[in-house]
C-alpha positions in Angstrom: 0.0 0.0 0.0 2.7 2.6 0.8 4.3 2.4 -2.6 0.9 2.6 -4.3 0.0 5.7 -2.4 3.4 7.3 -3.2 2.9 6.5 -6.8 -0.5 8.1 -6.7 1.0 11.3 -5.2 3.7 11.3 -7.9 1.1 10.8 -10.7 -1.0 13.6 -9.3 1.6 16.2 -8.2 5.1 15.5 -9.6 6.3 17.7 -12.5 8.6 14.9 -13.8 11.9 16.6 -12.8 14.7 15.1 -10.8 15.4 15.4 -8.0 11.9 15.2 -6.7 10.9 18.1 -4.4 9.1 16.7 -1.4 8.1 20.2 -0.2 6.5 21.0 -3.5 4.6 17.7 -3.4 3.5 18.2 0.2 2.2 21.7 -0.6 0.4 20.6 -3.7 -1.2 17.8 -1.5 -2.5 20.5 0.9 0.1 20.6 3.7 2.1 23.4 5.2 5.8 22.5 5.5 7.8 24.2 8.3 11.5 23.9 9.3 11.1 23.8 13.1 14.3 24.3 15.3 12.3 23.1 18.3 12.5 19.5 16.9 16.3 19.4 17.5 15.9 20.0 21.2 13.2 17.4 21.3 15.4 14.8 19.6 13.0 14.6 16.6 13.6 14.5 12.9 10.0 15.4 12.0 6.4 15.6 13.1 3.0 15.5 11.4 0.0 17.2 12.9 -3.1 19.2 12.1 -3.3 22.9 13.1 -6.3 24.4 14.9 -8.2 24.8 11.7 -7.6 21.1 10.7 -5.0 21.9 8.0 -2.1 19.3 7.8 1.3 20.6 8.9 4.6 18.8 8.3 7.5 19.9 10.5 11.1 18.9 9.9 14.4 19.5 11.8 16.3 22.2 9.9 19.6 21.2 11.5 19.8 17.8 9.9 21.6 17.2 6.6 19.5 18.3 3.5 19.1 14.8 2.3 17.8 13.7 5.7 15.4 16.7 5.7 14.1 15.6 2.3 13.5 12.1 3.5 11.8 13.4 6.7 9.4 15.6 4.7 8.6 12.6 2.4 8.2 10.4 5.4 5.8 12.8 7.1 3.9 13.2 3.9 3.5 9.5 3.9 1.9 9.7 7.4 -0.5 12.3 6.0 -1.4 10.5 2.8 -1.9 7.2 4.5 -4.1 8.7 7.2 -1.9 7.6 10.0 -3.5 10.3 12.2 -6.8 12.0 11.9 -7.8 15.5 12.8 -8.2 15.5 16.6 -5.3 13.1 17.3 -3.2 16.3 17.0 0.4 15.1 16.4 2.6 12.2 15.3 6.2 12.7 16.3 9.1 10.8 14.6 12.2 10.3 16.7 15.5 10.2 14.8 15.6 6.4 15.3 12.4 6.1 13.2 14.5 6.0 10.0 16.9 3.2 11.0 16.4 -0.3 9.7 15.9 -1.7 13.3 13.0 0.5 14.1 10.0 -1.5 13.1 6.8 0.1 14.2 4.3 -0.6 11.3 3.3 3.0 10.7 7.0 4.1 10.6 7.9 1.2 8.2 5.1 2.2 5.9 6.1 5.9 6.0 9.7 4.9 5.2 8.5 2.8 2.2 6.3 5.7 1.0 9.3 8.1 1.3 11.6 5.7 -0.6 9.1 5.4 -3.5 8.4 9.1 -3.5 12.0 10.2 -3.7 13.3 7.2 -5.7 10.5 5.9 -7.8 11.0 2.3 -8.7 10.5 2.8 -12.5 13.0 5.7 -12.6 15.5 3.8 -10.4 15.3 0.8 -12.7 15.7 2.9 -15.8 18.8 4.7 -14.4 20.4 1.5 -13.2 19.5 -0.6 -16.2 23.2 -1.3 -17.0 24.1 -2.5 -13.5 25.0 -1.1 -10.1 28.3 -0.7 -8.3 29.5 1.7 -5.6 30.2 4.5 -8.1 26.7 4.1 -9.6 25.2 4.3 -6.1 27.0 7.5 -5.4 26.0 9.0 -8.8 22.4 8.0 -8.4 22.3 9.4 -4.8 23.4 12.7 -6.2 20.9 12.6 -9.0 18.0 11.8 -6.7 19.4 14.1 -3.9 19.3 11.3 -1.3 22.0 9.9 0.9 24.1 7.0 -0.5 22.8 4.9 2.4 19.2 5.6 1.3 20.0 4.8 -2.3 21.8 1.6 -1.3 18.8 0.5 0.7 16.4 1.3 -2.1 18.5 -0.7 -4.6 18.7 -3.6 -2.2 15.0 -3.5 -1.5 14.3 -3.6 -5.2 16.6 -6.6 -5.6 19.1 -4.6 -7.7 22.2 -4.6 -5.5 
Protein backbone atom coordinates (compact mmCIF):
# COMPACT_ATOMS: atom_id res chain seq x y z
CA UNK A 1 0.00 0.00 0.00
CA UNK A 2 2.68 2.63 0.81
CA UNK A 3 4.30 2.37 -2.62
CA UNK A 4 0.92 2.59 -4.34
CA UNK A 5 -0.01 5.70 -2.37
CA UNK A 6 3.38 7.28 -3.16
CA UNK A 7 2.89 6.46 -6.85
CA UNK A 8 -0.53 8.14 -6.73
CA UNK A 9 1.03 11.27 -5.18
CA UNK A 10 3.70 11.30 -7.89
CA UNK A 11 1.13 10.84 -10.67
CA UNK A 12 -1.00 13.63 -9.29
CA UNK A 13 1.57 16.23 -8.19
CA UNK A 14 5.06 15.53 -9.62
CA UNK A 15 6.33 17.69 -12.48
CA UNK A 16 8.60 14.91 -13.79
CA UNK A 17 11.85 16.63 -12.79
CA UNK A 18 14.65 15.07 -10.76
CA UNK A 19 15.42 15.39 -8.00
CA UNK A 20 11.87 15.16 -6.73
CA UNK A 21 10.94 18.05 -4.44
CA UNK A 22 9.06 16.67 -1.43
CA UNK A 23 8.13 20.15 -0.19
CA UNK A 24 6.48 20.96 -3.52
CA UNK A 25 4.55 17.66 -3.44
CA UNK A 26 3.46 18.19 0.17
CA UNK A 27 2.24 21.72 -0.56
CA UNK A 28 0.39 20.56 -3.67
CA UNK A 29 -1.23 17.85 -1.52
CA UNK A 30 -2.48 20.54 0.87
CA UNK A 31 0.10 20.59 3.67
CA UNK A 32 2.05 23.42 5.20
CA UNK A 33 5.76 22.54 5.54
CA UNK A 34 7.81 24.17 8.28
CA UNK A 35 11.45 23.89 9.33
CA UNK A 36 11.12 23.81 13.12
CA UNK A 37 14.27 24.29 15.26
CA UNK A 38 12.34 23.05 18.33
CA UNK A 39 12.54 19.52 16.93
CA UNK A 40 16.31 19.44 17.46
CA UNK A 41 15.90 20.04 21.19
CA UNK A 42 13.21 17.37 21.33
CA UNK A 43 15.44 14.84 19.55
CA UNK A 44 13.05 14.59 16.61
CA UNK A 45 13.58 14.49 12.87
CA UNK A 46 10.02 15.43 12.03
CA UNK A 47 6.40 15.60 13.06
CA UNK A 48 3.04 15.55 11.36
CA UNK A 49 0.02 17.24 12.86
CA UNK A 50 -3.13 19.18 12.14
CA UNK A 51 -3.32 22.85 13.09
CA UNK A 52 -6.28 24.38 14.91
CA UNK A 53 -8.19 24.78 11.66
CA UNK A 54 -7.63 21.14 10.68
CA UNK A 55 -4.99 21.88 8.04
CA UNK A 56 -2.13 19.32 7.81
CA UNK A 57 1.29 20.56 8.93
CA UNK A 58 4.60 18.80 8.29
CA UNK A 59 7.48 19.94 10.49
CA UNK A 60 11.09 18.95 9.92
CA UNK A 61 14.37 19.47 11.77
CA UNK A 62 16.29 22.19 9.86
CA UNK A 63 19.58 21.23 11.55
CA UNK A 64 19.81 17.83 9.90
CA UNK A 65 21.56 17.16 6.58
CA UNK A 66 19.54 18.32 3.54
CA UNK A 67 19.15 14.75 2.27
CA UNK A 68 17.81 13.74 5.69
CA UNK A 69 15.42 16.71 5.69
CA UNK A 70 14.08 15.64 2.30
CA UNK A 71 13.52 12.07 3.49
CA UNK A 72 11.85 13.35 6.67
CA UNK A 73 9.45 15.55 4.70
CA UNK A 74 8.61 12.64 2.38
CA UNK A 75 8.18 10.36 5.42
CA UNK A 76 5.81 12.82 7.12
CA UNK A 77 3.89 13.25 3.86
CA UNK A 78 3.49 9.47 3.92
CA UNK A 79 1.88 9.67 7.36
CA UNK A 80 -0.47 12.32 5.99
CA UNK A 81 -1.41 10.51 2.78
CA UNK A 82 -1.92 7.16 4.52
CA UNK A 83 -4.12 8.74 7.20
CA UNK A 84 -1.89 7.60 10.05
CA UNK A 85 -3.49 10.26 12.22
CA UNK A 86 -6.80 11.98 11.87
CA UNK A 87 -7.77 15.53 12.84
CA UNK A 88 -8.23 15.51 16.58
CA UNK A 89 -5.32 13.13 17.28
CA UNK A 90 -3.15 16.25 16.96
CA UNK A 91 0.41 15.12 16.40
CA UNK A 92 2.58 12.22 15.29
CA UNK A 93 6.23 12.66 16.29
CA UNK A 94 9.08 10.82 14.62
CA UNK A 95 12.23 10.33 16.69
CA UNK A 96 15.50 10.19 14.82
CA UNK A 97 15.59 6.40 15.25
CA UNK A 98 12.43 6.06 13.16
CA UNK A 99 14.55 6.01 10.00
CA UNK A 100 16.91 3.22 11.00
CA UNK A 101 16.39 -0.30 9.73
CA UNK A 102 15.95 -1.66 13.26
CA UNK A 103 12.96 0.55 14.07
CA UNK A 104 9.98 -1.54 13.05
CA UNK A 105 6.79 0.12 14.21
CA UNK A 106 4.34 -0.60 11.33
CA UNK A 107 3.33 3.02 10.68
CA UNK A 108 6.98 4.05 10.57
CA UNK A 109 7.93 1.24 8.22
CA UNK A 110 5.06 2.23 5.93
CA UNK A 111 6.08 5.89 6.01
CA UNK A 112 9.67 4.89 5.15
CA UNK A 113 8.46 2.76 2.22
CA UNK A 114 6.33 5.67 1.03
CA UNK A 115 9.29 8.08 1.29
CA UNK A 116 11.59 5.72 -0.62
CA UNK A 117 9.09 5.35 -3.48
CA UNK A 118 8.36 9.08 -3.49
CA UNK A 119 12.00 10.22 -3.67
CA UNK A 120 13.33 7.24 -5.65
CA UNK A 121 10.45 5.93 -7.79
CA UNK A 122 10.99 2.30 -8.75
CA UNK A 123 10.50 2.82 -12.49
CA UNK A 124 12.98 5.70 -12.58
CA UNK A 125 15.53 3.85 -10.44
CA UNK A 126 15.29 0.77 -12.67
CA UNK A 127 15.72 2.91 -15.77
CA UNK A 128 18.75 4.74 -14.41
CA UNK A 129 20.37 1.51 -13.17
CA UNK A 130 19.49 -0.63 -16.18
CA UNK A 131 23.17 -1.28 -17.01
CA UNK A 132 24.08 -2.47 -13.53
CA UNK A 133 24.99 -1.10 -10.14
CA UNK A 134 28.28 -0.67 -8.31
CA UNK A 135 29.49 1.69 -5.58
CA UNK A 136 30.17 4.48 -8.09
CA UNK A 137 26.71 4.07 -9.60
CA UNK A 138 25.15 4.30 -6.14
CA UNK A 139 27.05 7.52 -5.45
CA UNK A 140 26.03 9.01 -8.81
CA UNK A 141 22.41 7.96 -8.36
CA UNK A 142 22.30 9.35 -4.82
CA UNK A 143 23.43 12.71 -6.18
CA UNK A 144 20.88 12.59 -9.00
CA UNK A 145 17.98 11.77 -6.69
CA UNK A 146 19.39 14.06 -3.94
CA UNK A 147 19.28 11.34 -1.31
CA UNK A 148 21.99 9.86 0.88
CA UNK A 149 24.13 7.04 -0.45
CA UNK A 150 22.78 4.90 2.39
CA UNK A 151 19.17 5.58 1.33
CA UNK A 152 20.04 4.84 -2.31
CA UNK A 153 21.78 1.62 -1.30
CA UNK A 154 18.76 0.49 0.74
CA UNK A 155 16.44 1.33 -2.14
CA UNK A 156 18.48 -0.68 -4.64
CA UNK A 157 18.74 -3.57 -2.19
CA UNK A 158 14.99 -3.52 -1.48
CA UNK A 159 14.32 -3.55 -5.23
CA UNK A 160 16.64 -6.56 -5.60
CA UNK A 161 19.10 -4.62 -7.73
CA UNK A 162 22.17 -4.63 -5.47
